[in-house]
C-alpha positions, 0 to 999 in steps of 0.5 A: 499499499502506498504511503500517505501523509494523512492518518489511516483512512477510516471507513464510514463505520469506523467511528470517531477518532479518540479525543482529549479534553474539550472533545478534540483529538490529543494531537489537534492544536487548541483553537484560538478565541475566535475559533468560530472560524470553523463555523462556516466550514463544512466538507461541502462548503464553497470556498474561492477556488473550489469549484470542480474542474476536469482534474478531479477525475484525474485524482486532484484533491483539495483541502477539506475540514470535517463535517461535525456530527453528533458523534464528533468530528470526522478525521481532517483528512480526505482520500481520493478513491477511484472505483475501477472495475468494482475495486477501490484503490487508494490514490496518493492525494495532492495537498493544498494550503488553506490560509487560517488566521494570523498565528495559525499553521497552514494545514494541507489535507486532502479532500474527496473528489465528489465533495459538493462545493459551498454556495456563496450565500451559504458562505456569506451567512456563515461569515456573518454568524462567525462575526456575531459569534466572536462578539457573543463569546466575549459576553457573560456565559457567551462561551455557553451560548456559542457552544449551543449554537454549534451543537444546534448547527451540527444537528441541522447540518447532520439532518440536511446532509445525512451522516455521510454526505461524501458518499453522495454525488453532488446532485444527489446531495442537493436534492436530499437537502431540498427534500428534507428542508421541505419536510421541516418546513411543513412540520413547522407549519403544523407545530407552530399553530399547534404550539400557539394554541397551547400556549394561548390556552394556558396564558390568555384568560377569559374575561368575565362579563364585568371586565367586558363592561369595564373595558368599553368605558372611555377615559378623557384625561388632562395633559398630565394623565389625571382623569378629566371624565370617565364615560360609559357610552349611552346606556352602558352604565346602567344597563338592564341584563335580561335572561335569554328566555325573556328575549322573544325566540323570533328576536333571537333568530333575527339576530342570528340571521343577521350575524351567524346563521350556523351559530348552533352547529359551529365550533365557535370560530370561523376557520375561513374567516379567521384565514381571511382575516390573517391574509388581509392583515398581512397584505394590508387590509383589514376585517375578516368573517366572525362568528357570534362568539368571536363577535362577542369576545371582539366587542366586549373583551379584546377590542376592535384593533385590526392586528394578528395579535387581536385575532389570536386572542380572539381565536383562543378566548372563543375556543375556551368560551365554547368549552366552558359555556353553552350556546344559549349562555353565549348568545345570552351574553352576546345580546346583553353586551353588544352595541346597537347604536343610539347609546344603547348597549344590550338588547333591552336598552336597544328595545327602549332606544328604538321602540320605547318598550321592553324587549318582551314586546318585540316583534319578528319585524322589530327584532329584524330591525335591531339585528340589522343595525348591529353590523353598522349602527350609525350607518343603518339607523332608520333615523339617519339612513332609512333607505339603508336600514330598509335594505338590511331589515329585508335582508334579515327577514328574508334570511329568517325565511331561508332558515325556516325561522319565519314562515313565508306568509308572516314575511309577506305581511310584515311591515317595516317597523316605526321607531321612536326619535333618537334622544340625547344621552350623556352616559357620564359626560360632565354637565359643567365646563368640562362637558364642552371639552368632551364634545370638542374632543369627540368631534376632533376624533371624528376628523382623525377618522375615529367615528362614534362607533369606535368611541362607544365600543373600544374603551378609548384612553384619550389624553387631551392637551388641557392643563388641569391648573390652567383650566382651573385658573380659566374657570376661576377668572370668568367666575370672578369677574362675571360674578354679579353681572347680568345673567344674559351675559355669555363668555368664553376663554381659550388658551393655546400653546404657541409652540405646539398648537395644543389647547391649554385651557378651554372654557365654552360655558358652564352648562356642558350640555348647552352652547359651546361659546368657544366655537360659536362664530361671532364678528371679531372687531378690531382684533382683525387689525393685526391681519391688516398689518400683516397684509401691509408688511408683506406688500412689495415694497413692504409698509412698515409699522413706523409708516404714519398716517393722518388718523383724525375722524371726519364729521359725517363719515362712516368710519370714525374714531372714538374718544382719545383715538384721533391722531395727526401723525400716527404711526401704525404702531400707535394707531394699533395702540389707539385702535384708530379706525381711520388709519386702518381702514385706509391701510385696508383699502391700500392692501385690498380686502382680498390680501387682508382675508388671505393674511387672516387665513395665513395666520390661522383663521379658518372661516372662509371669508368669501367676497370680503369688503373694506369693512374686513379691516374693522372685523366684519368677518366672523370668527371663534375664540379657538381660531383667534387664539390659534392665529395669534399663536402664530404671531407669538411663535415667529410665524410657525403655525400648528393646528389647534388641537385638543387630542394629544394621544388615543389608545384603545383598551387593548393598548393599540395607539390610534393617534399621536399627535407629537409626530405632527409638525408645524408649518412655517406660514409667515416670515419670522421677521414679519411675525415679530413686526406684527408683535412689536406693533401690539406690544403696548396695548396691554399697558395702555389698556391697563392690563399689563402683566405682573412683573413686567412680563412681556405681552402683546394684545388687541381689543375688539368691539362690535356695535350694536344697532342700538345706539351707543351699545355693543353686541360683542367684546373681545381681548385677544393677547399672548406671550411667548408661552400662551396665546389667549382669547376672551369673548363676551356677548349674548345668546341673541345679540342684544346690547351687552351692559355691565351691572351698572348699565354701562356698555361692555367694551373690549377694554373692560370685562374681557381684558380683565378676565384675560389679565387675571387668567394670564397672571395666575396661569403664568405665575410659576413660569420663566418670564420669556421675551419676544425675539429681536425686533428688526423692522421690515421698513422704516424705523423702530417707532418706539413706546406708543403707550406713553405718548398715547392717552391711556383710556378712562375707567368710564365707558367711552362714547361710541362717536368722537368729536372731529379734530379736522374737517380735511380728509385724512392723508397719509405720510411716512416717517422720515427716511432713515439713512438706511433707505429702508422707509417709504418715501412719502410720494410712494404711499398713495393718497389716502383720500380715495381710501377714505371715499371708500370707507365712507360708502357703507355699502363698501363695508367700511365698518363691521356690521352686525346681523342687524345691518349697523356699522360698528364703532370701536371704543378708545380701548380698541 
């Protein structure tokens, strides 16, 4: 026998070689720390240069590493065997070298000529695993983890390749791998669901009926998580549970006809529907068929979340319920917990809500109507969609006939039943100022795609932006200033965080079930003047806040100022402080009503403002306290707009996040310098009106008053102002646009009750917050007009008259401030004559001043 350099060949049945400590041969060198280099190397692994070539038939061999099996390593050698004429003969193998890691010796071993080359993908996976293992081995007990991984790998390789892969041709070995991989895949497909069912059966409990009721309660919380209100929708909080024997059989059959016609014969879950739901979830869809058992579990126990996990829990609980309870018990629980619309949970509450009588009196036709609305209560309520309700009713009735639960003659004579009108149910909604918050939250949820059905069936956890301290301060400020005032006066207060758009405080009135005055649209009065200025600053060329106008009233003209508001050479900032109507009417005509409307929308006013006229400059357009606070917040936030919102985060009872406002970015609508110029023009108003904030805290504000058709009286009064931390608006008015008077009979102006409420709230709400300042002021055009509160005569505490004596008989003209050295100011001849503007303002048809619902003009007081 020819001599060879490798150890004596051992046949397939020779068994493992003797090993020393650690499972190695005594003569085998110890591996280095990253011994996982062995991991990717198997007898059939592919290495560069291992591609088979024609020389293999001539006996050329290549280096190989052993396959690791449960019996140990095979010898590190390979012999070339040639079978000729049925005899095996040993041939001398050619050695090759394999370059290992630095410091390791080079080995030359022989490989089998029939070995299967490594695939490139397998090589890449092995390399990645080697890197991972090299890191894991350095962790605590990492060596045990790696050793376990090696054992698993050895078993997998042994299973896929068999004990002696070298005896197979490459094609045969490849087919063995494919075949055995398919076997393993089929086994996993069978074992995984069985294992999942076993785990779920052990660890997922069946909620009781009380848990089911609790899971459907909605919780509305303040921004800090404390409870604002817990809502038991509709009749849920005091529902009457009835026994199944009290429900007429025809009504039960109607429900089965609508929802699950095989209820008494199925196993509690629909395999086809479950598979369809899985497929829809995997492909991005939602939904899937359900039995009554599954519907009861879904609606009362696990929620309506569209996910595989919810379906999994639904399946487990449905199976357990089917084993633990009879069909009649399941149907009874279902009928007592399902939502029927109109705030009615359970068949008894539904019978009262739709027919005004107990369930025992229901006819088959009545039962078919109730059964028909289960699937989509808000859609198929006959009071909302009678045509859809009729089609659904016919479907249920025909199904009862098809199942033999209703005779054909009875079906032929049945008439669509008449229902009672829906009634309002509170279900735990607070009846104080918090009731308006809940109603606004509910409406906002609807705009987010979370409808009423979800609100009353999924046990939503709704976190609002309302700060509990700020809300309390708003309520107390209103009550302290409105106490003792006439009963017909109404008020609202809204405060918005400029940096997020979150509503910090929301007061729409004390009657939570009445009219929400925070969302009532009223004419804005002079609170629209900042939007006129915004439009002027964005003109090309811009009109700066130092630009001067002749702001004297003219006898006989519609637009006039109140006492103390006249000024001869009046900068726009001073005109803002004085609330000079003549100046801002002229400025509005200069830029155009459409530009003013666009500027208001740009800042955040959402009302359409169709076909605006010259009166828009003095606020003849309607808005709400929410929108006005949001628009002023845009000025405070250097032109960055955030949608005003109450809803911060919404999750279901099962923990699914339906909405998270924190992911919504703001929108830069106004150039920061322009917004800062608007703020600068409003800076002196609080001090001039005597409502400067404590400690000299910086604020910007504007008053607004809408005149009544009654001489020298007003209909609406506003005060809107902001700091860098809060934008707050206060409105005072009435339900019927009657004159607003104080307890001593004086007219209410923006400077008065609204400004006093604003100051009280802002001082208290911001008391413990740092005193932030507005950014650096850089004039867009012209110069810094300086302090205008000291240069203007402060208003007296007595109510100003609605008209003023003229200080000049000439038409107002506009001038500009002297041009600075920088040339930024407008030349006098570039500002068009105001005479034409005044003429437009004189014509009531042109809308030169805001009009109330009676068509009368408005005149702002000096405080405006």
